[in-house]
PQR file with spaces between the fields and no chain letter, atoms N, CA, C, O and H, PARSE charges and radii, in Angstrom:
ATOM       1  N    UNK     1      42.005  -10.611   -8.876 -0.4000 1.5000
ATOM       2  CA   UNK     1      42.113  -10.715   -7.406 -0.0000 2.0000
ATOM       3  C    UNK     1      40.703  -10.592   -6.805  0.5500 1.7000
ATOM       4  O    UNK     1      40.379  -11.261   -5.824 -0.5500 1.4000
ATOM       5  N    UNK     2      39.891   -9.747   -7.393 -0.4000 1.5000
ATOM       6  CA   UNK     2      38.534   -9.562   -6.856 -0.0000 2.0000
ATOM       7  C    UNK     2      37.759  -10.866   -6.958  0.5500 1.7000
ATOM       8  O    UNK     2      36.981  -11.206   -6.067 -0.5500 1.4000
ATOM       9  H    UNK     2      40.155   -9.204   -8.190  0.4000 1.0000
ATOM      10  N    UNK     3      37.975  -11.600   -8.055 -0.4000 1.5000
ATOM      11  CA   UNK     3      37.233  -12.852   -8.241 -0.0000 2.0000
ATOM      12  C    UNK     3      37.611  -13.829   -7.128  0.5500 1.7000
ATOM      13  O    UNK     3      36.760  -14.530   -6.581 -0.5500 1.4000
ATOM      14  H    UNK     3      38.607  -11.324   -8.779  0.4000 1.0000
ATOM      15  N    UNK     4      38.867  -13.859   -6.815 -0.4000 1.5000
ATOM      16  CA   UNK     4      39.335  -14.788   -5.766 -0.0000 2.0000
ATOM      17  C    UNK     4      38.672  -14.410   -4.442  0.5500 1.7000
ATOM      18  O    UNK     4      38.266  -15.273   -3.664 -0.5500 1.4000
ATOM      19  H    UNK     4      39.559  -13.289   -7.260  0.4000 1.0000
ATOM      20  N    UNK     5      38.576  -13.138   -4.213 -0.4000 1.5000
ATOM      21  CA   UNK     5      37.994  -12.655   -2.953 -0.0000 2.0000
ATOM      22  C    UNK     5      36.510  -13.027   -2.879  0.5500 1.7000
ATOM      23  O    UNK     5      36.018  -13.458   -1.836 -0.5500 1.4000
ATOM      24  H    UNK     5      38.907  -12.438   -4.846  0.4000 1.0000
ATOM      25  N    UNK     6      35.811  -12.853   -3.994 -0.4000 1.5000
ATOM      26  CA   UNK     6      34.374  -13.178   -4.030 -0.0000 2.0000
ATOM      27  C    UNK     6      34.182  -14.669   -3.810  0.5500 1.7000
ATOM      28  O    UNK     6      33.293  -15.080   -3.065 -0.5500 1.4000
ATOM      29  H    UNK     6      36.211  -12.503   -4.841  0.4000 1.0000
ATOM      30  N    UNK     7      35.016  -15.483   -4.458 -0.4000 1.5000
ATOM      31  CA   UNK     7      34.882  -16.947   -4.314 -0.0000 2.0000
ATOM      32  C    UNK     7      35.080  -17.329   -2.851  0.5500 1.7000
ATOM      33  O    UNK     7      34.366  -18.177   -2.316 -0.5500 1.4000
ATOM      34  H    UNK     7      35.738  -15.149   -5.063  0.4000 1.0000
ATOM      35  N    UNK     8      36.046  -16.702   -2.221 -0.4000 1.5000
ATOM      36  CA   UNK     8      36.340  -17.017   -0.815 -0.0000 2.0000
ATOM      37  C    UNK     8      35.156  -16.586    0.050  0.5500 1.7000
ATOM      38  O    UNK     8      34.781  -17.273    1.000 -0.5500 1.4000
ATOM      39  H    UNK     8      36.626  -16.013   -2.655  0.4000 1.0000
ATOM      40  N    UNK     9      34.582  -15.451   -0.292 -0.4000 1.5000
ATOM      41  CA   UNK     9      33.465  -14.920    0.485 -0.0000 2.0000
ATOM      42  C    UNK     9      32.241  -15.816    0.303  0.5500 1.7000
ATOM      43  O    UNK     9      31.507  -16.080    1.255 -0.5500 1.4000
ATOM      44  H    UNK     9      34.886  -14.893   -1.064  0.4000 1.0000
ATOM      45  N    UNK    10      32.031  -16.276   -0.919 -0.4000 1.5000
ATOM      46  CA   UNK    10      30.876  -17.131   -1.211 -0.0000 2.0000
ATOM      47  C    UNK    10      31.016  -18.452   -0.474  0.5500 1.7000
ATOM      48  O    UNK    10      30.041  -18.971    0.070 -0.5500 1.4000
ATOM      49  H    UNK    10      32.627  -16.062   -1.693  0.4000 1.0000
ATOM      50  N    UNK    11      32.225  -18.996   -0.454 -0.4000 1.5000
ATOM      51  CA   UNK    11      32.463  -20.279    0.209 -0.0000 2.0000
ATOM      52  C    UNK    11      32.082  -20.165    1.684  0.5500 1.7000
ATOM      53  O    UNK    11      31.581  -21.117    2.281 -0.5500 1.4000
ATOM      54  H    UNK    11      33.017  -18.574   -0.896  0.4000 1.0000
ATOM      55  N    UNK    12      32.320  -19.009    2.253 -0.4000 1.5000
ATOM      56  CA   UNK    12      32.019  -18.819    3.675 -0.0000 2.0000
ATOM      57  C    UNK    12      30.503  -18.711    3.868  0.5500 1.7000
ATOM      58  O    UNK    12      29.978  -19.054    4.927 -0.5500 1.4000
ATOM      59  H    UNK    12      32.727  -18.235    1.767  0.4000 1.0000
ATOM      60  N    UNK    13      29.821  -18.240    2.856 -0.4000 1.5000
ATOM      61  CA   UNK    13      28.365  -18.065    2.957 -0.0000 2.0000
ATOM      62  C    UNK    13      27.673  -19.417    2.870  0.5500 1.7000
ATOM      63  O    UNK    13      26.648  -19.624    3.519 -0.5500 1.4000
ATOM      64  H    UNK    13      30.247  -17.961    1.995  0.4000 1.0000
ATOM      65  N    UNK    14      28.201  -20.323    2.096 -0.4000 1.5000
ATOM      66  CA   UNK    14      27.567  -21.640    1.921 -0.0000 2.0000
ATOM      67  C    UNK    14      27.344  -22.327    3.266  0.5500 1.7000
ATOM      68  O    UNK    14      26.231  -22.774    3.544 -0.5500 1.4000
ATOM      69  H    UNK    14      29.034  -20.155    1.569  0.4000 1.0000
ATOM      70  N    UNK    15      28.367  -22.422    4.098 -0.4000 1.5000
ATOM      71  CA   UNK    15      28.196  -23.083    5.404 -0.0000 2.0000
ATOM      72  C    UNK    15      27.242  -22.288    6.293  0.5500 1.7000
ATOM      73  O    UNK    15      26.728  -22.812    7.281 -0.5500 1.4000
ATOM      74  H    UNK    15      29.271  -22.059    3.872  0.4000 1.0000
ATOM      75  N    UNK    16      27.015  -21.060    5.950 -0.4000 1.5000
ATOM      76  CA   UNK    16      26.119  -20.220    6.759 -0.0000 2.0000
ATOM      77  C    UNK    16      24.656  -20.528    6.428  0.5500 1.7000
ATOM      78  O    UNK    16      23.750  -19.999    7.071 -0.5500 1.4000
ATOM      79  H    UNK    16      27.433  -20.635    5.147  0.4000 1.0000
ATOM      80  N    UNK    17      24.425  -21.377    5.432 -0.4000 1.5000
ATOM      81  CA   UNK    17      23.044  -21.702    5.040 -0.0000 2.0000
ATOM      82  C    UNK    17      22.301  -22.335    6.213  0.5500 1.7000
ATOM      83  O    UNK    17      21.085  -22.510    6.148 -0.5500 1.4000
ATOM      84  H    UNK    17      25.161  -21.808    4.910  0.4000 1.0000
ATOM      85  N    UNK    18      22.997  -22.673    7.259 -0.4000 1.5000
ATOM      86  CA   UNK    18      22.331  -23.298    8.418 -0.0000 2.0000
ATOM      87  C    UNK    18      21.255  -22.353    8.959  0.5500 1.7000
ATOM      88  O    UNK    18      20.500  -22.729    9.856 -0.5500 1.4000
ATOM      89  H    UNK    18      23.986  -22.531    7.312  0.4000 1.0000
ATOM      90  N    UNK    19      21.179  -21.148    8.432 -0.4000 1.5000
ATOM      91  CA   UNK    19      20.164  -20.184    8.895 -0.0000 2.0000
ATOM      92  C    UNK    19      18.813  -20.529    8.276  0.5500 1.7000
ATOM      93  O    UNK    19      17.774  -20.123    8.795 -0.5500 1.4000
ATOM      94  H    UNK    19      21.793  -20.843    7.704  0.4000 1.0000
ATOM      95  N    UNK    20      18.819  -21.265    7.186 -0.4000 1.5000
ATOM      96  CA   UNK    20      17.564  -21.631    6.502 -0.0000 2.0000
ATOM      97  C    UNK    20      16.600  -22.332    7.462  0.5500 1.7000
ATOM      98  O    UNK    20      15.414  -22.003    7.473 -0.5500 1.4000
ATOM      99  H    UNK    20      19.663  -21.595    6.765  0.4000 1.0000
ATOM     100  N    UNK    21      17.068  -23.273    8.255 -0.4000 1.5000
ATOM     101  CA   UNK    21      16.172  -23.967    9.194 -0.0000 2.0000
ATOM     102  C    UNK    21      15.488  -22.974   10.133  0.5500 1.7000
ATOM     103  O    UNK    21      14.477  -23.297   10.756 -0.5500 1.4000
ATOM     104  H    UNK    21      18.032  -23.540    8.246  0.4000 1.0000
ATOM     105  N    UNK    22      16.031  -21.795   10.227 -0.4000 1.5000
ATOM     106  CA   UNK    22      15.433  -20.785   11.111 -0.0000 2.0000
ATOM     107  C    UNK    22      14.229  -20.154   10.413  0.5500 1.7000
ATOM     108  O    UNK    22      13.495  -19.379   11.027 -0.5500 1.4000
ATOM     109  H    UNK    22      16.852  -21.533    9.721  0.4000 1.0000
ATOM     110  N    UNK    23      14.024  -20.477    9.146 -0.4000 1.5000
ATOM     111  CA   UNK    23      12.906  -19.909    8.380 -0.0000 2.0000
ATOM     112  C    UNK    23      11.574  -20.146    9.089  0.5500 1.7000
ATOM     113  O    UNK    23      10.706  -19.275    9.045 -0.5500 1.4000
ATOM     114  H    UNK    23      14.620  -21.106    8.647  0.4000 1.0000
ATOM     115  N    UNK    24      11.384  -21.285    9.736 -0.4000 1.5000
ATOM     116  CA   UNK    24      10.102  -21.554   10.418 -0.0000 2.0000
ATOM     117  C    UNK    24       9.723  -20.437   11.384  0.5500 1.7000
ATOM     118  O    UNK    24       8.580  -20.370   11.836 -0.5500 1.4000
ATOM     119  H    UNK    24      12.089  -21.993    9.772  0.4000 1.0000
ATOM     120  N    UNK    25      10.652  -19.579   11.696 -0.4000 1.5000
ATOM     121  CA   UNK    25      10.347  -18.489   12.633 -0.0000 2.0000
ATOM     122  C    UNK    25       9.434  -17.468   11.948  0.5500 1.7000
ATOM     123  O    UNK    25       8.652  -16.790   12.614 -0.5500 1.4000
ATOM     124  H    UNK    25      11.580  -19.634   11.328  0.4000 1.0000
ATOM     125  N    UNK    26       9.531  -17.360   10.644 -0.4000 1.5000
ATOM     126  CA   UNK    26       8.703  -16.378    9.915 -0.0000 2.0000
ATOM     127  C    UNK    26       7.214  -16.679   10.102  0.5500 1.7000
ATOM     128  O    UNK    26       6.461  -15.794   10.507 -0.5500 1.4000
ATOM     129  H    UNK    26      10.167  -17.911   10.102  0.4000 1.0000
ATOM     130  N    UNK    27       6.775  -17.902    9.816 -0.4000 1.5000
ATOM     131  CA   UNK    27       5.348  -18.219    9.971 -0.0000 2.0000
ATOM     132  C    UNK    27       4.909  -18.074   11.422  0.5500 1.7000
ATOM     133  O    UNK    27       3.732  -17.853   11.706 -0.5500 1.4000
ATOM     134  H    UNK    27       7.387  -18.621    9.486  0.4000 1.0000
ATOM     135  N    UNK    28       5.857  -18.200   12.328 -0.4000 1.5000
ATOM     136  CA   UNK    28       5.517  -18.093   13.754 -0.0000 2.0000
ATOM     137  C    UNK    28       5.356  -16.619   14.146  0.5500 1.7000
ATOM     138  O    UNK    28       4.846  -16.308   15.223 -0.5500 1.4000
ATOM     139  H    UNK    28       6.813  -18.380   12.098  0.4000 1.0000
ATOM     140  N    UNK    29       5.790  -15.728   13.272 -0.4000 1.5000
ATOM     141  CA   UNK    29       5.713  -14.294   13.595 -0.0000 2.0000
ATOM     142  C    UNK    29       4.266  -13.925   13.921  0.5500 1.7000
ATOM     143  O    UNK    29       3.354  -14.318   13.193 -0.5500 1.4000
ATOM     144  H    UNK    29       6.204  -15.981   12.397  0.4000 1.0000
ATOM     145  N    UNK    30       4.043  -13.179   14.999 -0.4000 1.5000
ATOM     146  CA   UNK    30       2.681  -12.766   15.396 -0.0000 2.0000
ATOM     147  C    UNK    30       2.157  -11.668   14.470  0.5500 1.7000
ATOM     148  O    UNK    30       1.064  -11.142   14.680 -0.5500 1.4000
ATOM     149  H    UNK    30       4.784  -12.860   15.590  0.4000 1.0000
ATOM     150  N    UNK    31       2.928  -11.333   13.463 -0.4000 1.5000
ATOM     151  CA   UNK    31       2.497  -10.276   12.533 -0.0000 2.0000
ATOM     152  C    UNK    31       1.356  -10.787   11.667  0.5500 1.7000
ATOM     153  O    UNK    31       0.455  -10.031   11.304 -0.5500 1.4000
ATOM     154  H    UNK    31       3.816  -11.760   13.293  0.4000 1.0000
ATOM     155  N    UNK    32       1.398  -12.081   11.337 -0.4000 1.5000
ATOM     156  CA   UNK    32       0.337  -12.643   10.481 -0.0000 2.0000
ATOM     157  C    UNK    32      -1.004  -12.513   11.198  0.5500 1.7000
ATOM     158  O    UNK    32      -2.013  -12.160   10.588 -0.5500 1.4000
ATOM     159  H    UNK    32       2.130  -12.696   11.632  0.4000 1.0000
ATOM     160  N    UNK    33      -1.004  -12.797   12.484 -0.4000 1.5000
ATOM     161  CA   UNK    33      -2.248  -12.727   13.261 -0.0000 2.0000
ATOM     162  C    UNK    33      -2.718  -11.266   13.324  0.5500 1.7000
ATOM     163  O    UNK    33      -3.916  -10.989   13.366 -0.5500 1.4000
ATOM     164  H    UNK    33      -0.184  -13.083   12.981  0.4000 1.0000
ATOM     165  N    UNK    34      -1.774  -10.364   13.328 -0.4000 1.5000
ATOM     166  CA   UNK    34      -2.115   -8.936   13.421 -0.0000 2.0000
ATOM     167  C    UNK    34      -2.767   -8.475   12.116  0.5500 1.7000
ATOM     168  O    UNK    34      -3.417   -7.430   12.077 -0.5500 1.4000
ATOM     169  H    UNK    34      -0.800  -10.590   13.294  0.4000 1.0000
ATOM     170  N    UNK    35      -2.590   -9.255   11.053 -0.4000 1.5000
ATOM     171  CA   UNK    35      -3.180   -8.873    9.758 -0.0000 2.0000
ATOM     172  C    UNK    35      -4.694   -8.748    9.903  0.5500 1.7000
ATOM     173  O    UNK    35      -5.330   -7.972    9.190 -0.5500 1.4000
ATOM     174  H    UNK    35      -2.062  -10.103   11.084  0.4000 1.0000
ATOM     175  N    UNK    36      -5.265   -9.511   10.826 -0.4000 1.5000
ATOM     176  CA   UNK    36      -6.731   -9.451   11.009 -0.0000 2.0000
ATOM     177  C    UNK    36      -7.131   -8.065   11.525  0.5500 1.7000
ATOM     178  O    UNK    36      -8.294   -7.675   11.418 -0.5500 1.4000
ATOM     179  H    UNK    36      -4.749  -10.141   11.405  0.4000 1.0000
ATOM     180  N    UNK    37      -6.196   -7.341   12.069 -0.4000 1.5000
ATOM     181  CA   UNK    37      -6.535   -6.016   12.619 -0.0000 2.0000
ATOM     182  C    UNK    37      -6.851   -5.053   11.470  0.5500 1.7000
ATOM     183  O    UNK    37      -7.619   -4.107   11.648 -0.5500 1.4000
ATOM     184  H    UNK    37      -5.251   -7.658   12.157  0.4000 1.0000
ATOM     185  N    UNK    38      -6.273   -5.285   10.320 -0.4000 1.5000
ATOM     186  CA   UNK    38      -6.506   -4.384    9.172 -0.0000 2.0000
ATOM     187  C    UNK    38      -7.996   -4.313    8.833  0.5500 1.7000
ATOM     188  O    UNK    38      -8.557   -3.218    8.778 -0.5500 1.4000
ATOM     189  H    UNK    38      -5.649   -6.053   10.176  0.4000 1.0000
ATOM     190  N    UNK    39      -8.645   -5.455    8.605 -0.4000 1.5000
ATOM     191  CA   UNK    39     -10.075   -5.419    8.267 -0.0000 2.0000
ATOM     192  C    UNK    39     -10.896   -4.849    9.418  0.5500 1.7000
ATOM     193  O    UNK    39     -11.986   -4.315    9.211 -0.5500 1.4000
ATOM     194  H    UNK    39      -8.189   -6.344    8.650  0.4000 1.0000
ATOM     195  N    UNK    40     -10.364   -4.966   10.628 -0.4000 1.5000
ATOM     196  CA   UNK    40     -11.109   -4.469   11.800 -0.0000 2.0000
ATOM     197  C    UNK    40     -10.997   -2.941   11.879  0.5500 1.7000
ATOM     198  O    UNK    40     -11.755   -2.293   12.600 -0.5500 1.4000
ATOM     199  H    UNK    40      -9.479   -5.399   10.796  0.4000 1.0000
ATOM     200  N    UNK    41     -10.054   -2.380   11.139 -0.4000 1.5000
ATOM     201  CA   UNK    41      -9.856   -0.923   11.193 -0.0000 2.0000
ATOM     202  C    UNK    41     -11.171   -0.211   10.878  0.5500 1.7000
ATOM     203  O    UNK    41     -11.834   -0.553    9.898 -0.5500 1.4000
ATOM     204  H    UNK    41      -9.437   -2.906   10.553  0.4000 1.0000
ATOM     205  N    UNK    42     -11.556    0.768   11.690 -0.4000 1.5000
ATOM     206  CA   UNK    42     -12.810    1.511   11.466 -0.0000 2.0000
ATOM     207  C    UNK    42     -12.678    2.463   10.279  0.5500 1.7000
ATOM     208  O    UNK    42     -13.593    3.232    9.987 -0.5500 1.4000
ATOM     209  H    UNK    42     -11.018    1.046   12.486  0.4000 1.0000
ATOM     210  N    UNK    43     -11.561    2.407    9.613 -0.4000 1.5000
ATOM     211  CA   UNK    43     -11.360    3.307    8.462 -0.0000 2.0000
ATOM     212  C    UNK    43     -12.154    2.806    7.264  0.5500 1.7000
ATOM     213  O    UNK    43     -12.604    3.600    6.438 -0.5500 1.4000
ATOM     214  H    UNK    43     -10.817    1.782    9.850  0.4000 1.0000
ATOM     215  N    UNK    44     -12.327    1.488    7.165 -0.4000 1.5000
ATOM     216  CA   UNK    44     -13.056    0.935    6.008 -0.0000 2.0000
ATOM     217  C    UNK    44     -14.506    1.430    5.998  0.5500 1.7000
ATOM     218  O    UNK    44     -14.970    1.938    4.978 -0.5500 1.4000
ATOM     219  H    UNK    44     -11.962    0.842    7.836  0.4000 1.0000
ATOM     220  N    UNK    45     -15.221    1.291    7.106 -0.4000 1.5000
ATOM     221  CA   UNK    45     -16.615    1.751    7.149 -0.0000 2.0000
ATOM     222  C    UNK    45     -16.693    3.270    6.958  0.5500 1.7000
ATOM     223  O    UNK    45     -17.736    3.802    6.577 -0.5500 1.4000
ATOM     224  H    UNK    45     -14.844    0.878    7.935  0.4000 1.0000
ATOM     225  N    UNK    46     -15.612    3.940    7.217 -0.4000 1.5000
ATOM     226  CA   UNK    46     -15.602    5.404    7.078 -0.0000 2.0000
ATOM     227  C    UNK    46     -15.492    5.775    5.598  0.5500 1.7000
ATOM     228  O    UNK    46     -15.706    6.929    5.228 -0.5500 1.4000
ATOM     229  H    UNK    46     -14.765    3.508    7.526  0.4000 1.0000
ATOM     230  N    UNK    47     -15.162    4.803    4.761 -0.4000 1.5000
ATOM     231  CA   UNK    47     -15.016    5.070    3.324 -0.0000 2.0000
ATOM     232  C    UNK    47     -16.281    5.723    2.762  0.5500 1.7000
ATOM     233  O    UNK    47     -16.179    6.680    1.994 -0.5500 1.4000
ATOM     234  H    UNK    47     -14.989    3.865    5.061  0.4000 1.0000
ATOM     235  N    UNK    48     -17.466    5.232    3.122 -0.4000 1.5000
ATOM     236  CA   UNK    48     -18.715    5.822    2.595 -0.0000 2.0000
ATOM     237  C    UNK    48     -18.790    7.325    2.897  0.5500 1.7000
ATOM     238  O    UNK    48     -19.436    8.070    2.161 -0.5500 1.4000
ATOM     239  H    UNK    48     -17.549    4.454    3.745  0.4000 1.0000
ATOM     240  N    UNK    49     -18.151    7.762    3.947 -0.4000 1.5000
ATOM     241  CA   UNK    49     -18.189    9.185    4.317 -0.0000 2.0000
ATOM     242  C    UNK    49     -17.544    9.998    3.194  0.5500 1.7000
ATOM     243  O    UNK    49     -17.939   11.134    2.932 -0.5500 1.4000
ATOM     244  H    UNK    49     -17.626    7.157    4.546  0.4000 1.0000
ATOM     245  N    UNK    50     -16.554    9.408    2.538 -0.4000 1.5000
ATOM     246  CA   UNK    50     -15.880   10.108    1.443 -0.0000 2.0000
ATOM     247  C    UNK    50     -16.876   10.370    0.311  0.5500 1.7000
ATOM     248  O    UNK    50     -16.827   11.401   -0.360 -0.5500 1.4000
ATOM     249  H    UNK    50     -16.233    8.485    2.751  0.4000 1.0000
ATOM     250  N    UNK    51     -17.773    9.412    0.122 -0.4000 1.5000
ATOM     251  CA   UNK    51     -18.764    9.521   -0.955 -0.0000 2.0000
ATOM     252  C    UNK    51     -19.804   10.585   -0.584  0.5500 1.7000
ATOM     253  O    UNK    51     -20.355   11.272   -1.444 -0.5500 1.4000
ATOM     254  H    UNK    51     -17.812    8.575    0.667  0.4000 1.0000
ATOM     255  N    UNK    52     -20.051   10.695    0.720 -0.4000 1.5000
ATOM     256  CA   UNK    52     -21.073   11.639    1.190 -0.0000 2.0000
ATOM     257  C    UNK    52     -20.531   13.072    1.134  0.5500 1.7000
ATOM     258  O    UNK    52     -21.275   14.036    1.315 -0.5500 1.4000
ATOM     259  H    UNK    52     -19.604   10.137    1.419  0.4000 1.0000
ATOM     260  N    UNK    53     -19.241   13.193    0.883 -0.4000 1.5000
ATOM     261  CA   UNK    53     -18.646   14.538    0.829 -0.0000 2.0000
ATOM     262  C    UNK    53     -19.480   15.446   -0.084  0.5500 1.7000
ATOM     263  O    UNK    53     -19.834   15.044   -1.192 -0.5500 1.4000
ATOM     264  H    UNK    53     -18.636   12.410    0.736  0.4000 1.0000
ATOM     265  N    UNK    54     -19.795   16.653    0.367 -0.4000 1.5000
ATOM     266  CA   UNK    54     -20.622   17.569   -0.444 -0.0000 2.0000
ATOM     267  C    UNK    54     -19.847   18.111   -1.641  0.5500 1.7000
ATOM     268  O    UNK    54     -20.380   18.898   -2.424 -0.5500 1.4000
ATOM     269  H    UNK    54     -19.508   16.980    1.267  0.4000 1.0000
ATOM     270  N    UNK    55     -18.617   17.701   -1.782 -0.4000 1.5000
ATOM     271  CA   UNK    55     -17.819   18.202   -2.908 -0.0000 2.0000
ATOM     272  C    UNK    55     -18.304   17.559   -4.206  0.5500 1.7000
ATOM     273  O    UNK    55     -18.233   18.176   -5.268 -0.5500 1.4000
ATOM     274  H    UNK    55     -18.184   17.062   -1.147  0.4000 1.0000
ATOM     275  N    UNK    56     -18.791   16.332   -4.124 -0.4000 1.5000
ATOM     276  CA   UNK    56     -19.247   15.647   -5.349 -0.0000 2.0000
ATOM     277  C    UNK    56     -20.525   16.303   -5.887  0.5500 1.7000
ATOM     278  O    UNK    56     -20.578   16.654   -7.066 -0.5500 1.4000
ATOM     279  H    UNK    56     -18.848   15.830   -3.260  0.4000 1.0000
ATOM     280  N    UNK    57     -21.546   16.473   -5.054 -0.4000 1.5000
ATOM     281  CA   UNK    57     -22.800   17.086   -5.525 -0.0000 2.0000
ATOM     282  C    UNK    57     -22.562   18.527   -5.993  0.5500 1.7000
ATOM     283  O    UNK    57     -23.330   19.061   -6.794 -0.5500 1.4000
ATOM     284  H    UNK    57     -21.503   16.188   -4.097  0.4000 1.0000
ATOM     285  N    UNK    58     -21.518   19.134   -5.499 -0.4000 1.5000
ATOM     286  CA   UNK    58     -21.241   20.526   -5.869 -0.0000 2.0000
ATOM     287  C    UNK    58     -20.651   20.573   -7.283  0.5500 1.7000
ATOM     288  O    UNK    58     -20.666   21.618   -7.934 -0.5500 1.4000
ATOM     289  H    UNK    58     -20.895   18.701   -4.849  0.4000 1.0000
ATOM     290  N    UNK    59     -20.138   19.447   -7.745 -0.4000 1.5000
ATOM     291  CA   UNK    59     -19.524   19.412   -9.081 -0.0000 2.0000
ATOM     292  C    UNK    59     -20.539   19.814  -10.153  0.5500 1.7000
ATOM     293  O    UNK    59     -20.222   20.648  -11.001 -0.5500 1.4000
ATOM     294  H    UNK    59     -20.126   18.599   -7.216  0.4000 1.0000
ATOM     295  N    UNK    60     -21.745   19.248  -10.140 -0.4000 1.5000
ATOM     296  CA   UNK    60     -22.749   19.596  -11.166 -0.0000 2.0000
ATOM     297  C    UNK    60     -23.090   21.087  -11.114  0.5500 1.7000
ATOM     298  O    UNK    60     -23.412   21.685  -12.140 -0.5500 1.4000
ATOM     299  H    UNK    60     -22.002   18.571   -9.451  0.4000 1.0000
ATOM     300  N    UNK    61     -23.020   21.674   -9.949 -0.4000 1.5000
ATOM     301  CA   UNK    61     -23.357   23.102   -9.798 -0.0000 2.0000
ATOM     302  C    UNK    61     -22.342   23.936  -10.583  0.5500 1.7000
ATOM     303  O    UNK    61     -22.674   24.973  -11.158 -0.5500 1.4000
ATOM     304  H    UNK    61     -22.758   21.188   -9.116  0.4000 1.0000
ATOM     305  N    UNK    62     -21.113   23.460  -10.590 -0.4000 1.5000
ATOM     306  CA   UNK    62     -20.060   24.201  -11.292 -0.0000 2.0000
ATOM     307  C    UNK    62     -20.294   24.123  -12.800  0.5500 1.7000
ATOM     308  O    UNK    62     -19.912   25.021  -13.550 -0.5500 1.4000
ATOM     309  H    UNK    62     -20.843   22.618  -10.123  0.4000 1.0000
ATOM     310  N    UNK    63     -20.925   23.037  -13.222 -0.4000 1.5000
ATOM     311  CA   UNK    63     -21.157   22.837  -14.656 -0.0000 2.0000
ATOM     312  C    UNK    63     -22.337   23.700  -15.114  0.5500 1.7000
ATOM     313  O    UNK    63     -22.378   24.157  -16.256 -0.5500 1.4000
ATOM     314  H    UNK    63     -21.235   22.308  -12.612  0.4000 1.0000
ATOM     315  N    UNK    64     -23.282   23.910  -14.220 -0.4000 1.5000
ATOM     316  CA   UNK    64     -24.486   24.681  -14.599 -0.0000 2.0000
ATOM     317  C    UNK    64     -24.119   26.123  -14.987  0.5500 1.7000
ATOM     318  O    UNK    64     -24.575   26.607  -16.023 -0.5500 1.4000
ATOM     319  H    UNK    64     -23.249   23.538  -13.292  0.4000 1.0000
ATOM     320  N    UNK    65     -23.316   26.807  -14.190 -0.4000 1.5000
ATOM     321  CA   UNK    65     -22.971   28.196  -14.512 -0.0000 2.0000
ATOM     322  C    UNK    65     -22.116   28.276  -15.765  0.5500 1.7000
ATOM     323  O    UNK    65     -22.028   29.324  -16.404 -0.5500 1.4000
ATOM     324  H    UNK    65     -22.946   26.414  -13.349  0.4000 1.0000
ATOM     325  N    UNK    66     -21.489   27.163  -16.110 -0.4000 1.5000
ATOM     326  CA   UNK    66     -20.613   27.157  -17.285 -0.0000 2.0000
ATOM     327  C    UNK    66     -21.431   27.468  -18.550  0.5500 1.7000
ATOM     328  O    UNK    66     -21.086   28.388  -19.292 -0.5500 1.4000
ATOM     329  H    UNK    66     -21.560   26.311  -15.590  0.4000 1.0000
ATOM     330  N    UNK    67     -22.508   26.712  -18.803 -0.4000 1.5000
ATOM     331  CA   UNK    67     -23.320   26.953  -20.014 -0.0000 2.0000
ATOM     332  C    UNK    67     -24.004   28.320  -19.954  0.5500 1.7000
ATOM     333  O    UNK    67     -24.184   28.974  -20.982 -0.5500 1.4000
ATOM     334  H    UNK    67     -22.788   25.964  -18.200  0.4000 1.0000
ATOM     335  N    UNK    68     -24.377   28.740  -18.769 -0.4000 1.5000
ATOM     336  CA   UNK    68     -25.064   30.037  -18.623 -0.0000 2.0000
ATOM     337  C    UNK    68     -24.118   31.165  -19.043  0.5500 1.7000
ATOM     338  O    UNK    68     -24.522   32.136  -19.682 -0.5500 1.4000
ATOM     339  H    UNK    68     -24.230   28.209  -17.934  0.4000 1.0000
ATOM     340  N    UNK    69     -22.853   31.006  -18.665 -0.4000 1.5000
ATOM     341  CA   UNK    69     -21.872   32.041  -18.991 -0.0000 2.0000
ATOM     342  C    UNK    69     -21.724   32.151  -20.506  0.5500 1.7000
ATOM     343  O    UNK    69     -21.519   33.229  -21.062 -0.5500 1.4000
ATOM     344  H    UNK    69     -22.525   30.217  -18.146  0.4000 1.0000
ATOM     345  N    UNK    70     -21.838   30.983  -21.152 -0.4000 1.5000
ATOM     346  CA   UNK    70     -21.661   30.966  -22.611 -0.0000 2.0000
ATOM     347  C    UNK    70     -22.835   31.670  -23.284  0.5500 1.7000
ATOM     348  O    UNK    70     -22.687   32.209  -24.381 -0.5500 1.4000
ATOM     349  H    UNK    70     -22.004   30.107  -20.700  0.4000 1.0000
ATOM     350  N    UNK    71     -23.991   31.671  -22.641 -0.4000 1.5000
ATOM     351  CA   UNK    71     -25.191   32.285  -23.234 -0.0000 2.0000
ATOM     352  C    UNK    71     -25.123   33.808  -23.056  0.5500 1.7000
ATOM     353  O    UNK    71     -25.712   34.554  -23.837 -0.5500 1.4000
ATOM     354  H    UNK    71     -24.111   31.234  -21.749  0.4000 1.0000
ATOM     355  N    UNK    72     -24.413   34.254  -22.041 -0.4000 1.5000
ATOM     356  CA   UNK    72     -24.352   35.699  -21.766 -0.0000 2.0000
ATOM     357  C    UNK    72     -23.744   36.456  -22.952  0.5500 1.7000
ATOM     358  O    UNK    72     -24.302   37.465  -23.385 -0.5500 1.4000
ATOM     359  H    UNK    72     -23.935   33.648  -21.406  0.4000 1.0000
ATOM     360  N    UNK    73     -22.617   35.987  -23.479 -0.4000 1.5000
ATOM     361  CA   UNK    73     -21.987   36.713  -24.598 -0.0000 2.0000
ATOM     362  C    UNK    73     -22.873   36.675  -25.841  0.5500 1.7000
ATOM     363  O    UNK    73     -22.790   37.563  -26.690 -0.5500 1.4000
ATOM     364  H    UNK    73     -22.164   35.168  -23.128  0.4000 1.0000
ATOM     365  N    UNK    74     -23.701   35.671  -25.949 -0.4000 1.5000
ATOM     366  CA   UNK    74     -24.562   35.561  -27.139 -0.0000 2.0000
ATOM     367  C    UNK    74     -25.580   36.689  -27.107  0.5500 1.7000
ATOM     368  O    UNK    74     -26.410   36.797  -28.010 -0.5500 1.4000
ATOM     369  H    UNK    74     -23.768   34.949  -25.259  0.4000 1.0000
């Protein structure tokens, strides 16, 4: 019985394909034009600030005390 129901439902969907011609609305969406706003975002140029973070240069400092600590027990 379920198969019969699905077949009937599918048959109704076929004539509904008339929605395909509406596809041209997608390219007309103003969202594509808004995509240019992404590269304009001031967040990209701010990326270098992440590199300037003093956390990176501090990493080597953490390594320096490591070997020194090992020499203390010696």
